[in-house]
N, C-alpha and C positions, 0 to 999 in steps of 0.2 A: 507421526512425523513432527507434528507441531504440539508444543505443550508449554505451559507456564514454567518459567525458570525459578529455581530457588537457589540458595547459597551452595547447596551440595552439588548442583549441576554445573557450577562454574569452575572449570579446571584451573584457570589462571588467577583466581583469587579476586578478580574485580567484582564489585557489587553490581549484580545484574539489575538491581532496581525493580520496582514494581510499577505496573501500569497505574497511572494516575490520570484519569479522564479529566478531572477538574482542572489540573495543571497542564493538560495536553501533553503528557509524557508517556511514550510508548516504547520502552527500551527493547531492542532486538525485534522490532515489529515491522511488518509491511502494513501500511495504513491505506485506507480507501475512503473517498467521499463522493457523493453523486455530483454529476455535472448537469446543471439545469438544462432542460429540454432533451438533451441527448439521453440521459439516464431515464427520463420520463418515458421515452419511447423504447429504450433498450436497457432494462434495469440491471443487466450484468456489465454494462459499460460505465466506467467512472474514472475518477482521477486518483492516481496512486503515488505514494511516497514511501520512503524507507527511513527508519529512525536509528540513530546511533545507540551505543551501549548506554548512554545517559538519557535516551528517549527523545533527543532533538530530531525533529522531522526534516528531511531534505526531500524536495520534490522538483522535478523538471517542470517549471511553471509556464514557460514560454520561450520564444527564441532567445538563445544566448543567456538564459537565466535559470539558475537553480536556487530556489528560495530555501530559507532556513527558518523553521518554526512559524511559517505563515503560508499554509497550503493555499494554492490558487483558488480553490472553490470552497473554502471553509474547513473547519475542524473535521477530523476523521469521524465517520459513522461506523466504520468496520475496521478491524485489525486482525492480524494473524501473527502471533508471537512465535519466533523461531528459536532454535537452540544454538547458542553461541559456540558450543563445542563442535558443531558441524561446519563451522567456518574455519578455513585454514588459518592457523595462528590465533584461534579463539577470539576474544573480545577485541584485542588490538588489530587483528586481521579484519574483523568486521568493520571497525571504524575507519581503518586505512582504505578498505575497498569502497566504502561510501564516499570518502573524500576524493578518491581517485575517479570514481564514476561521476561525481559532481563536477570535477575539473574538466572531464571529457565533455559533459553535456553543457557546461558553461560556454563551450565553443561551438555548439550545434544549433541549427535552426529546428524549430519544433514542427513536426508533421503529424497531424492527427491520426493518420492511418499506419505509418511505418516507423517513425522515430519519435516516440512520445514519452510520457511519464512512466509507462509500463516498461519501456525499453531502458530507461535510466535505472530502474530498480533491477531489471534483469542483468544489466551490465555490472551493477554492484555485486549481485549474487554470483555472477560468473567470475569476477575478479577475485572474490574470496573463495572460489570453488566450493560454494555451499553444498553440503551433503555429497561432496566428492564429484560434483558435476559442474560442467561449464557450458551447458546447453539450455540455460534458462532463457525464456523469451516471453513476449507480451501475451501470447495465447495461453501458455502454461500458467502464467501468473493470474490472468483473468479467471481461468478455471479454478485454480487453487483458492483464490479469494472467494469466489462464488460458493465453493463447497466447504472450505475450512474456516473462512472468515467469521469472526464473532462481532456482533453489534455492540457498540459501547453502551447502548440503552434501548429501551423500547421506543422512545421518541426518535432515536436515530434510525431504527428499523422503519418506522412510519415515514420519516423524511425520505428514506430510500425507495420505498415501495408504493406509498399512497398516490403520488401523481400517476404512476403507471396504471394502478388499479382503477383510478377514476377514468383515465383515457380508455382503458379496456372496457369498462362498464358502458361508457358512452358509445363505443363502437358496436358492442354486442346489442345494446338497446336499439341503436339505429338499424342494425341488420335485422333484428326481429320485427321492428315496426315497418320496415320497408319490405 
């Protein structure tokens, strides 16, 4: 379902670009980064954004605010590159859907449990009817990122998992000693 794009994959002739971690460019990607404390306790929960065809990241960062190229909790540690051909109208449909979803979320209050960064990404995917579906939601995206997301580096993987593993070790050690 998810794969790296190359020039032959792109039906509408737009340069799909390549992922460039150093420049923070993730074309056609859903990106994820840990949220301090919350991710330390629940490592599958984090902050999510979606990147345009040029790799510019948009994320619902707080009430009435969708940021551009400045993720609320730092640069992505994971990404999932999608296929632009699966978006209605290809690359232009991809970018239009992200812009429309961002407009919608610029007018919404942020709710950690119900209407959040994952919902913003799901709305973009639903607007572009990605993969012929309009049933994307935050639970599906959380699961997809957990299973199919790739780490940008080994350091990013440690940033995501090390705090959880330290807390888990402390809990297990305390349980054994008590």
